[in-house]
C-alpha positions as CSV (number, residue, x, y, z in Angstrom):
1,M,38.4,-10.3,-34.8
2,L,36.6,-11.3,-37.9
3,Y,38.0,-8.4,-39.8
4,S,41.6,-9.2,-38.5
5,T,41.5,-12.8,-39.7
6,E,39.3,-12.8,-42.7
7,I,39.1,-9.5,-44.5
8,N,42.6,-7.7,-43.8
9,S,45.0,-10.7,-42.8
10,D,48.0,-8.1,-42.5
11,F,46.1,-6.0,-39.9
12,L,47.2,-8.1,-36.7
13,P,50.8,-8.4,-37.6
14,Q,50.9,-4.6,-38.4
15,L,48.9,-3.9,-35.3
16,L,51.4,-6.0,-33.1
17,D,54.3,-4.3,-34.7
18,S,53.0,-0.8,-33.9
19,M,52.1,-1.7,-30.4
20,N,55.0,-3.7,-29.0
21,G,56.9,-1.7,-26.7
22,G,59.0,-4.6,-25.6
23,F,55.7,-6.5,-24.1
24,N,54.8,-10.1,-25.0
25,I,51.7,-9.2,-26.9
26,N,49.9,-11.8,-29.1
27,E,46.5,-12.7,-30.8
28,G,45.1,-14.3,-27.7
29,L,45.4,-10.9,-25.5
30,I,44.2,-8.8,-28.3
31,A,41.1,-10.8,-28.2
32,F,40.7,-10.5,-24.7
33,I,41.2,-6.9,-24.9
34,V,38.3,-6.7,-27.4
35,A,36.2,-8.8,-25.2
36,I,36.9,-6.7,-22.3
37,M,36.1,-3.6,-24.2
38,G,32.7,-5.1,-25.7
39,F,31.4,-6.2,-22.2
40,A,32.1,-2.6,-20.8
41,T,30.5,-0.8,-23.7
42,T,27.6,-3.1,-23.2
43,L,27.4,-2.5,-19.5
44,V,27.3,1.3,-19.9
45,S,25.2,1.1,-22.6
46,T,22.5,-0.8,-20.6
47,L,22.8,1.5,-17.9
48,V,22.0,4.5,-20.1
49,V,18.9,2.8,-21.8
50,M,17.7,1.8,-18.5
51,Q,17.5,5.5,-17.3
52,L,15.9,6.4,-20.5
53,F,12.9,4.1,-20.0
54,K,12.6,4.4,-16.1
55,N,9.1,5.2,-15.0
56,N,8.9,8.8,-13.2
57,R,7.4,8.4,-9.8
58,N,8.0,12.0,-8.4
59,I,5.0,13.5,-7.1
60,N,3.8,17.0,-9.0
61,Q,3.5,19.5,-6.5
62,N,1.9,22.6,-8.2
63,K,1.8,25.7,-5.9
């Protein structure tokens, strides 16, 4: 949201014009969608990193 409000103030109106397919979309909905995407990315990244650092407890069976 920092980019769309401070750096490029024309970004959000252009985005809303290109996305609006008859829906009532405003800045709050865009912020909510970005937040949900961030939470989902954080959750998936956490699960992946947990698998990378997991201890292996399999018994080594050499035959």
